[in-house]
Backbone as CSV, one residue per row, in Angstrom:
resi,resn,N_x,N_y,N_z,CA_x,CA_y,CA_z,C_x,C_y,C_z
1,MET,22.357,-12.908,-31.231,21.225,-12.350,-30.264,21.838,-12.551,-28.836
2,VAL,21.661,-11.523,-28.095,22.042,-11.526,-26.658,20.883,-11.851,-25.731
3,THR,21.078,-12.884,-24.849,20.026,-13.301,-23.886,19.907,-12.279,-22.879
4,VAL,18.677,-11.717,-22.633,18.389,-10.739,-21.708,17.733,-11.240,-20.397
5,PHE,16.979,-12.265,-20.438,16.287,-12.814,-19.357,16.706,-14.299,-18.949
6,GLY,16.569,-14.716,-17.859,16.851,-16.072,-17.404,18.247,-16.329,-17.116
7,LYS,18.606,-17.568,-16.635,19.865,-17.888,-16.084,20.998,-17.718,-17.154
8,GLY,20.659,-17.892,-18.466,21.672,-17.710,-19.558,22.181,-16.330,-19.602
9,ALA,21.321,-15.344,-19.214,21.739,-13.896,-19.207,22.736,-13.579,-18.161
10,LEU,22.895,-14.451,-17.109,23.878,-14.179,-16.140,25.252,-14.296,-16.604
11,THR,25.515,-14.894,-17.734,26.796,-15.055,-18.360,27.226,-13.931,-19.367
12,VAL,26.259,-13.039,-19.631,26.483,-11.994,-20.569,27.299,-10.912,-19.943
13,SER,28.215,-10.310,-20.650,29.065,-9.271,-20.078,29.050,-8.115,-21.036
14,PRO,28.677,-6.895,-20.666,28.280,-6.580,-19.342,26.824,-7.129,-19.126
15,ARG,26.554,-7.281,-17.858,25.205,-7.835,-17.513,24.127,-6.874,-17.942
16,ILE,22.979,-7.452,-18.336,21.854,-6.660,-18.765,20.828,-6.876,-17.774
17,GLY,20.362,-5.807,-17.022,19.282,-5.853,-16.084,17.990,-5.301,-16.675
18,HIS,17.032,-5.089,-15.802,15.741,-4.509,-16.179,15.130,-3.935,-14.990
19,ILE,13.939,-3.270,-15.201,13.169,-2.736,-14.119,11.833,-3.267,-14.099
20,HIS,11.264,-3.475,-12.854,9.901,-3.757,-12.681,9.221,-2.553,-12.205
21,ILE,8.040,-2.199,-12.706,7.347,-1.014,-12.360,5.922,-1.326,-11.840
22,THR,5.615,-1.015,-10.604,4.298,-1.312,-10.023,3.658,0.058,-9.691
23,VAL,2.512,0.384,-10.216,1.831,1.661,-10.033,0.742,1.462,-9.035
24,ASP,0.685,2.328,-7.988,-0.367,2.402,-7.056,-0.716,1.064,-6.346
25,ASP,0.329,0.372,-6.055,0.148,-0.918,-5.308,-0.835,-1.905,-6.088
26,LEU,-0.786,-1.879,-7.313,-1.592,-2.858,-8.170,-1.018,-4.117,-7.968
27,PRO,-1.820,-5.264,-8.156,-1.342,-6.628,-7.940,-0.432,-7.111,-9.085
28,TRP,-0.181,-6.322,-10.137,0.647,-6.705,-11.163,1.748,-5.660,-11.463
29,HIS,2.833,-5.940,-12.250,3.765,-4.975,-12.603,4.136,-5.109,-13.999
30,PHE,4.794,-4.105,-14.624,5.266,-4.369,-16.027,6.799,-4.255,-15.973
31,VAL,7.441,-4.875,-16.952,8.920,-4.995,-17.068,9.419,-4.092,-18.141
32,ASP,10.493,-3.489,-17.944,11.130,-2.660,-19.044,12.621,-2.892,-19.040
33,ALA,13.077,-3.171,-20.149,14.549,-3.395,-20.327,15.146,-2.444,-21.463
34,SER,14.359,-1.384,-21.786,14.791,-0.466,-22.816,15.893,0.540,-22.513
35,GLY,15.962,0.843,-21.126,16.880,1.872,-20.750,16.404,3.294,-21.044
36,GLN,15.140,3.425,-21.531,14.572,4.749,-21.874,13.869,5.270,-20.624
37,THR,13.503,6.482,-20.752,12.612,7.218,-19.805,11.313,6.518,-19.525
38,ILE,10.991,6.314,-18.288,9.712,5.706,-17.943,8.539,6.751,-18.108
39,ILE,7.528,6.428,-18.870,6.438,7.333,-19.059,5.186,6.547,-18.591
40,LEU,4.432,7.243,-17.645,3.177,6.627,-17.195,1.980,7.529,-17.729
41,ALA,1.186,6.970,-18.449,0.102,7.788,-19.084,-1.334,7.224,-18.621
42,GLY,-2.264,8.107,-18.693,-3.672,7.682,-18.433,-4.029,7.683,-16.940
43,LEU,-3.124,8.206,-16.101,-3.503,8.248,-14.646,-4.513,9.285,-14.311
44,THR,-5.342,8.962,-13.450,-6.413,9.985,-13.011,-5.667,11.100,-12.163
45,PRO,-6.354,12.320,-12.167,-5.907,13.356,-11.262,-5.844,12.856,-9.848
46,GLY,-4.820,13.319,-9.095,-4.648,12.930,-7.631,-3.280,12.295,-7.405
47,PRO,-3.141,11.774,-6.204,-1.895,11.322,-5.751,-1.709,9.848,-6.336
48,HIS,-0.420,9.516,-6.601,-0.116,8.208,-7.129,1.284,7.803,-6.591
49,GLN,1.639,6.495,-6.792,3.031,6.166,-6.513,3.467,5.108,-7.500
50,ALA,4.795,4.970,-7.669,5.319,4.015,-8.621,6.450,3.375,-7.883
51,LEU,6.445,2.001,-7.770,7.604,1.292,-7.129,8.464,0.848,-8.349
52,ILE,9.670,1.312,-8.334,10.684,0.982,-9.321,11.653,0.045,-8.775
53,GLU,11.744,-1.190,-9.346,12.691,-2.258,-8.811,13.747,-2.578,-9.858
54,LEU,14.930,-2.494,-9.535,16.080,-2.812,-10.447,16.239,-4.426,-10.191
55,ALA,16.162,-5.182,-11.305,16.250,-6.628,-11.121,17.314,-7.240,-12.094
56,ASP,17.831,-8.357,-11.693,18.858,-9.052,-12.525,18.057,-9.871,-13.522
57,PRO,18.799,-10.550,-14.438,18.056,-11.300,-15.502,17.178,-12.349,-14.996
58,THR,17.383,-12.872,-13.819,16.455,-13.907,-13.257,15.324,-13.252,-12.461
59,HIS,15.132,-11.948,-12.528,14.059,-11.195,-11.938,14.350,-10.981,-10.399
60,LYS,15.473,-11.358,-9.855,15.794,-11.110,-8.515,16.023,-9.612,-8.337
61,VAL,15.322,-8.935,-7.401,15.341,-7.554,-7.219,16.567,-7.173,-6.498
62,ILE,17.357,-6.241,-6.974,18.665,-5.869,-6.506,18.433,-4.636,-5.560
63,THR,17.661,-3.645,-5.966,17.244,-2.538,-5.173,15.938,-1.929,-5.654
64,SER,15.297,-1.035,-4.892,14.113,-0.490,-5.249,13.899,0.869,-4.599
65,GLU,12.889,1.633,-5.183,12.559,2.870,-4.631,11.160,3.261,-5.097
66,THR,10.400,3.862,-4.163,8.996,4.270,-4.435,8.999,5.745,-4.608
67,ILE,8.437,6.195,-5.792,8.362,7.506,-6.178,6.866,7.876,-5.974
68,LYS,6.654,9.068,-5.167,5.299,9.515,-5.023,5.147,10.796,-5.808
69,PHE,4.029,10.989,-6.457,3.732,12.126,-7.253,2.247,12.383,-7.326
70,ARG,1.922,13.592,-7.819,0.516,13.979,-7.960,0.257,14.451,-9.410
71,VAL,-0.846,13.820,-9.959,-1.179,14.219,-11.371,-2.216,15.410,-11.152
72,PRO,-1.909,16.541,-11.815,-2.758,17.706,-11.602,-4.170,17.481,-12.320
73,ASP,-5.177,18.180,-11.807,-6.429,18.150,-12.361,-6.529,19.255,-13.405
74,THR,-6.162,19.009,-14.665,-6.059,20.060,-15.569,-7.438,20.600,-15.997
75,GLU,-8.421,19.798,-15.933,-9.786,20.281,-16.266,-10.272,21.299,-15.252
76,ALA,-10.041,21.116,-13.938,-10.299,22.107,-12.908,-9.595,23.406,-13.140
77,VAL,-8.275,23.328,-13.510,-7.534,24.476,-13.645,-8.110,25.265,-14.944
78,GLU,-8.304,24.588,-15.974,-8.943,25.208,-17.290,-10.195,25.917,-16.889
79,GLN,-11.140,25.217,-16.152,-12.468,25.906,-15.796,-12.212,27.047,-14.943
80,HIS,-11.220,27.075,-13.961,-10.926,28.098,-13.116,-10.467,29.344,-13.848
81,ASN,-9.729,29.115,-14.978,-9.174,30.242,-15.712,-10.075,30.843,-16.749
82,HIS,-11.255,30.328,-16.949,-12.200,30.921,-17.895,-13.150,31.824,-17.194
């Protein structure tokens, strides 16, 4: 078994990092080490943002970027098209 988190993971080669994801400046974030596409579900229509932080195994942030996006109001579009 390979250690993914903590100081022991600093000796793994190649190093395994992870990302922290914070949505809309919430006071908490979630961690993902899967390497898969990030999917955010259940967001209300309107503007949102996601802070993506690349972190080492001890959770030290290496780099980060904020992504801004808008979830369309599909109900309003469907009502308009009828």
